[in-house]
C-alpha positions in Angstrom: -7.7 -46.6 -111.1 -5.6 -44.2 -113.5 -6.7 -41.0 -114.1 -4.0 -39.3 -115.8 -1.6 -40.8 -118.8 0.5 -38.8 -117.9 1.4 -34.5 -116.7 4.0 -32.5 -117.9 4.2 -29.2 -115.8 0.3 -27.9 -115.9 -0.3 -30.0 -119.0 -2.1 -33.0 -117.5 -3.3 -35.9 -120.2 -6.6 -37.5 -119.0 -7.5 -40.9 -119.4 -10.7 -40.1 -119.8 -10.5 -38.2 -122.2 -8.2 -40.3 -124.1 -11.1 -43.0 -123.7 -13.5 -40.2 -124.9 -11.5 -39.6 -128.0 -10.9 -43.2 -128.9 -14.9 -43.8 -128.8 -15.5 -41.0 -131.1 -12.3 -42.2 -133.6 -13.8 -46.0 -133.4 -17.3 -45.2 -133.7 -17.0 -42.9 -136.7 -14.5 -45.8 -138.4 -17.4 -48.4 -137.9 -20.2 -45.6 -139.0 -18.4 -44.6 -142.2 -18.0 -48.4 -143.3 -21.7 -48.3 -142.9 -22.5 -45.2 -144.7 -20.3 -46.2 -147.6 -22.6 -49.6 -148.0 -26.2 -47.7 -147.9 -25.4 -44.5 -150.0 -24.8 -41.9 -147.4 -22.7 -38.8 -147.8 -19.8 -39.6 -145.5 -19.0 -36.1 -144.6 -22.4 -35.5 -143.1 -22.1 -38.6 -141.4 -18.7 -37.6 -139.5 -20.5 -34.4 -138.6 -23.6 -36.1 -137.3 -21.1 -38.3 -135.1 -19.5 -35.2 -133.7 -22.8 -33.7 -133.0 -23.9 -36.5 -131.3 -20.7 -36.7 -129.1 -20.7 -33.0 -128.3 -24.2 -33.3 -127.0 -23.9 -36.1 -125.3 -21.0 -34.8 -123.0 -23.7 -31.8 -122.7 -26.1 -33.9 -122.3 -24.5 -36.1 -119.5 -23.1 -33.4 -117.9 -26.4 -30.9 -117.4 -28.4 -33.6 -116.2 -25.8 -34.5 -114.0 -25.7 -30.7 -112.5 -29.2 -30.7 -112.8 -29.9 -33.3 -110.2 -27.0 -32.0 -108.1 -27.4 -28.5 -107.9 -25.6 -28.5 -104.4 -22.0 -28.9 -106.2 -22.3 -26.2 -108.2 -22.8 -23.5 -105.7 -19.8 -20.7 -105.4 -18.1 -22.8 -108.2 -20.0 -22.1 -111.5 -17.2 -23.5 -113.3 -17.1 -26.7 -112.0 -19.7 -27.3 -114.8 -16.8 -27.4 -117.2 -14.5 -30.3 -115.1 -16.2 -33.0 -116.7 -12.8 -34.5 -116.1 -13.6 -34.8 -112.7 -16.8 -36.8 -112.9 -20.3 -36.2 -112.8 -21.3 -37.6 -116.5 -25.0 -39.2 -116.2 -25.7 -41.8 -119.1 -29.2 -41.3 -119.5 -28.9 -37.3 -120.0 -26.0 -37.9 -122.5 -28.2 -40.6 -124.5 -31.2 -38.1 -124.4 -29.3 -35.2 -125.6 -27.6 -37.0 -128.5 -30.6 -38.6 -129.4 -32.4 -35.4 -130.0 -29.1 -33.6 -131.2 -28.8 -36.5 -134.0 -32.1 -36.5 -135.3 -32.1 -32.4 -135.3 -28.7 -32.6 -137.7 -30.1 -35.5 -139.7 -33.4 -33.5 -140.4 -31.5 -30.6 -141.3 -28.7 -32.0 -143.3 -31.5 -33.9 -145.6 -30.3 -37.4 -144.2 -32.6 -40.5 -144.0 -33.7 -40.5 -140.7 -34.5 -44.1 -139.7 -31.3 -45.8 -142.3 -28.9 -43.4 -140.8 -30.0 -44.1 -137.2 -29.9 -47.6 -138.2 -26.2 -46.7 -140.0 -25.0 -45.2 -136.2 -26.1 -47.5 -134.0 -23.6 -50.5 -133.4 -21.1 -47.1 -133.4 -23.0 -45.7 -130.4 -23.3 -49.0 -128.3 -19.4 -49.6 -128.6 -18.7 -45.7 -128.1 -20.6 -46.1 -124.6 -18.3 -49.3 -124.0 -15.0 -47.5 -124.2 -16.3 -44.1 -122.0 -17.4 -46.6 -119.5 -14.2 -48.1 -119.0 -12.6 -44.9 -119.0 -14.9 -43.7 -116.1 -13.2 -46.8 -114.3 -9.7 -45.5 -114.7 -10.8 -42.1 -113.7 -12.7 -43.4 -110.7 -16.5 -41.7 -110.9 -19.7 -43.8 -111.4 -18.5 -46.1 -108.9 -20.5 -48.7 -107.6 -21.8 -50.1 -104.0 -20.1 -51.9 -101.4 -19.9 -55.6 -102.2 -19.0 -59.1 -101.5 -17.9 -60.5 -104.5 -14.8 -61.8 -105.8 -14.1 -59.0 -108.3 -15.4 -55.9 -106.8 -12.6 -53.8 -106.3 -10.5 -51.3 -104.2 -9.6 -47.6 -105.4 -7.0 -45.9 -104.0 -7.6 -44.0 -100.9 -7.8 -40.4 -102.6 -10.8 -41.9 -104.9 -13.9 -41.1 -104.4 -15.3 -44.7 -103.5 -12.7 -45.2 -100.8 -13.7 -41.5 -98.9 -17.4 -42.8 -99.5 -16.8 -46.1 -98.2 -13.1 -46.6 -96.7 -11.8 -50.2 -96.8 -14.8 -51.6 -98.4 -14.7 -53.3 -102.0 -17.3 -51.9 -104.4 -19.1 -53.1 -107.5 -17.4 -52.1 -110.7 -20.3 -50.5 -111.8 -18.2 -48.7 -114.6 -17.3 -52.1 -116.1 -20.6 -53.6 -116.2 -22.0 -50.8 -117.9 -18.6 -51.0 -120.5 -19.3 -55.1 -120.7 -23.3 -54.5 -121.5 -22.7 -52.2 -123.8 -20.2 -54.4 -126.0 -22.6 -57.0 -125.9 -24.9 -54.5 -127.0 -22.9 -53.4 -129.9 -22.3 -57.6 -131.1 -26.5 -57.3 -130.7 -26.7 -54.6 -132.9 -24.2 -56.1 -135.5 -26.3 -59.4 -135.4 -29.8 -57.7 -135.7 -28.8 -55.4 -138.7 -29.0 -57.7 -141.4 -32.2 -59.3 -140.1 -34.4 -56.3 -139.2 -36.0 -54.9 -142.0 -37.7 -51.9 -141.2 -35.9 -48.4 -141.3 -34.9 -47.2 -137.9 -35.7 -50.3 -136.2 -32.3 -51.1 -135.4 -32.2 -48.1 -133.8 -35.2 -48.6 -131.4 -34.1 -52.5 -130.7 -30.8 -50.3 -129.3 -33.1 -48.4 -127.1 -35.1 -50.7 -125.6 -32.2 -53.2 -124.8 -30.3 -50.0 -123.6 -33.3 -49.1 -121.0 -33.3 -52.6 -119.9 -29.5 -53.1 -119.3 -29.9 -49.9 -116.9 -32.1 -51.6 -114.5 -29.8 -54.7 -113.4 -26.8 -52.3 -113.4 -28.3 -49.2 -111.5 -28.6 -51.7 -108.7 -25.1 -51.8 -107.9 -24.2 -48.2 -108.3 -23.8 -45.2 -105.9 -26.3 -42.5 -106.3 -27.1 -39.7 -103.7 -30.4 -40.1 -102.2 -31.2 -37.3 -103.9 -31.3 -39.3 -107.2 -33.8 -41.8 -105.7 -37.7 -40.8 -106.7 -39.9 -43.4 -105.7 -39.9 -46.5 -104.9 -41.3 -49.4 -107.7 -41.5 -53.2 -107.9 -40.2 -53.2 -103.5 -37.3 -51.2 -104.4 -36.3 -47.1 -104.8 -35.5 -46.5 -108.2 -33.2 -43.2 -109.5 -35.2 -40.6 -112.0 -32.2 -42.2 -114.7 -33.9 -45.7 -114.3 -37.7 -43.8 -114.4 -36.9 -41.9 -117.8 -35.1 -45.3 -119.4 -38.9 -47.1 -118.3 -39.8 -44.2 -120.8 -37.4 -44.7 -123.3 -38.4 -48.6 -123.5 -41.9 -47.5 -124.4 -41.2 -45.2 -126.8 -38.6 -47.8 -128.2 -41.7 -50.5 -128.4 -43.7 -47.8 -130.1 -41.2 -46.6 -133.0 -40.0 -50.4 -133.3 -43.6 -51.7 -133.7 -44.3 -48.7 -136.4 -41.1 -49.3 -138.3 -41.9 -52.8 -138.7 -44.9 -52.3 -139.9 -44.4 -49.9 -142.6 -41.8 -52.2 -144.0 -44.3 -54.9 -144.1 -46.9 -52.9 -145.9 -44.1 -52.1 -148.5 -43.0 -55.5 -149.0 
């Protein structure tokens, strides 16, 4: 855990913020290279990446606050303190997707082609941001006995909740999974012919990787909404199942369109 890179008087440079900035810069660089290859307006592409980043942060925080309303009582401004943790990946993904497609439509960008262009960058951006979560000490896992389980400092939320107990580095599981998805999307990119298929393949895989990883992550009891397949599942997982169904539908449709056009 390394939440601050350095501090000078009232100025604090948060590691989480640095990782978000790195995610944006790396994602923009990767997307621009693909945009040039596909002939997409580079200025609009940079604006799109920025829209996705801002919307994702707002959505991730808003979804967390919506599912944890008690934490805002008496301190509404805590909504703005994202460096303290309290970001939900599924909320950020939904908000970033909706805002991204809305901007593409308004800017006159081809939806499927542009979505495919930014897909690897989104996967890598999530991986980098999750490393920031680990350094920040938020989004931690449940206690475990695996040799790679970690002890956070005594003041960290994980240590306060589970004193003296090692916990799963759930943040790093997410980082590793999304880095793998980044490589998978690079491999799939020349192989999928339908416009938008790469994006929808990523949506499907995004939903799939949440299931085993969420089983290692700590959630407040309020996040568990029902019992499914012999275990309690969270609201995020249920939305993930919905995303998987939507992804399969649009993936198949894009493939059929490409086949008819061939």
